[in-house]
N, C-alpha and C positions, 0 to 999 in steps of 0.2 A: 342458484346455490347460495344459501345464506353465509354470511361472514362468520368464520369459526376463529374466535380469538385464541383458543388453545393452540390450534394449528399454526396461527400466526406467530405466537410466542415460541413454539417449538422450531419454527423456521428462522425467526429473527435472532434469537439468542445465540445459537451456534455460529451463525454468520457474523454477528457482532463480536464474538470472542475470536473468531478466525481473523477478522480484519484488524482487531485490536487498535482502534483509532486513537485511544488515549496513550497507548505505547508508541504510536507513530508520531504524535505531536512533537516530542523533542527532536526527532529526526527532521520533521518538517521545518522546525525553527532553525535547525542547523543548515538545511539546504537553502532556505530563503533569507538567511542572515544578510542584512544590508540592502535587500530589495526595497524598492519604492512601494508604498501601499497599493497603488493602482496596478502595478505589475504583479504584485503578490495576489491581488484579487483575481486578475485574469488567469494567473497560474493555477489557483485553486479550482476555478471553473474548468479549465483545460484538463487538469488532473482527474477531476471527478467524472467528466464526460469520457475521458479515455478509459477510466476504470469501468464505467457503465458499458461502453462499447465493447470492450474485450470480454466483459462478463456475459453480455447478451449473446455474443458470438459463441463463446465457450459453452454457455448454458444449452444452446440448441444444437451445437455441432462439435463440442469439445472432444468427445470420445472418437468421433469419426475423423476429425482433423489429426488428433494424436496418433490414432492407429494408421492413418494414411501416411503420415510423415515418419512414423517410427519413433515418436517422441514420448518419453515417459514423464510422469509427474516429477521424478527425481532429476531428470535432465533439466526441466523447467526450474526446479529449485536451485540447482547448481549454477545455471546461467544467470538467474536473478541475483544470486549471492555474489557472483563475480562483479556484476555491474555495480551493486551497492558498495562492495569493498573498494573498487577503484575510486568512486566518488568520495567515500569516507577518507581514504588516504589523501586525496587531493585537498579536501577541506582541512585536514589536520596539518599538512605540510606547506601548501601553497596558497591558501585563502588569504586575501589581502583585506585591508580596512575599507577599500572602495566598494561602493554598491555593485551588486551583480548586474550585468547588462540585461535588460528586458528580453533581448533576442536569444539569450542563453536559455534554451528550452529544456527544462527538467520536468515539465508537466506530465508528459507521457511516460518517459523513463527517467529516473526511477520512481517518481512520486505516484503516478497513476498505476504503473506496473513496475516493480512488484510490491511497493510499499502499501498502497491501499488495497489492491487486489493482487495477491500473491498465490502461490501454489495451495496454501491451506484454504484460502477463501474459495478458490476455483473448485477444489476438491469438495469442500463443504456444499457448494451450490449443487454439484452433481448428486451428492447424498440426499439433499433436500428434495430434489426432483424425484429421486427413486422412492423416497419415503412419503412425501406430502403432495407431490405433483408440481407442474410448471407454474401455476398461478401463485401458490404459496412461495415458491422460490423467487419469482419476479417481484412480488410485493415486499418480501424480506430484503431483497437487493435494493430496491428503490428507497425504502425507509432507512436502511443502513447508510446508503450513499448520501442521503439528505443530512443525516447526523454528521457524517464525515465533513461535508461542505460547511455546516454551521460551526463545528468545532474548529476547523482550520481557519475559517473566516474570522473568528473572534480570539484566536490564539495570540494575537498581538497584545491583548490586554495583559496577558501574563508577562510578556517581555517588558511592557511599560512599568509594571510593578517592580521588576528586577533592576531596571536602569540599563544604561548602555554597557557599562563594564560587566555587570552581571549577565547581560544577554550574550556578550562575546564569550565569557567563560562558559556559560551554559551551552553555547553552540559547539565549543570544542569538546565538552563532555558528551554532548549528543552525538558528535561525529565519532567519538570512541565507541559509544553504544551502537551506532550504525555499523561500524567495523565489526564489532562483536556479533551482532545479529547476522551480518553477511557471512562471517566465518561459520556460524552455527548452521545457516542454511546450506552452505557448501558441505559441511561435515555430515549433516543429516542425510543429504542427498547422496553423497559418496558412500556412506555407511550402508544405506539401503541398497545401492547398486551392488556393492560387494556381497552383501547378505543374499541378494537375489541370484548370484552366480552359483 
């Protein structure tokens, strides 16, 4: 079967919008503020692989798993929002000037899930499968996650331009945005749950 660039774009673009990697960059900067470059690079790889692993499992067994466990997309959205909110509040109130310890793992949660791959991205994957098939969904997923890895990997250049004081201020603002996004996720999930009753 020849490569269809139109189908690739129709699969890639919705997933790119759903992941919103450019919107996640400020949150990534906030979460990794003070980390050593080596630890940050390891974290990026860990987060991307976690996002890939969850996406592949969800891609091929998402509906079956959700139906079996009785979990809805909105349950997933509210749960992810709560995790993000806790981390945002911690960063705003208790974050210190000392570097984060490398063993403090935020690669899987919340960076990999739900920041890189959240409810919107997982739902989009299922829609792509229904519309264009598994091959298109897998290719779109891999290319998007490659973009995520590259953008996160070189996000430090932005912080270098801003300087140390600017980076710290930006991290606090990013934590506020993270809290707002978390509350939005919880609100949308709860609103949908109430509307479904």
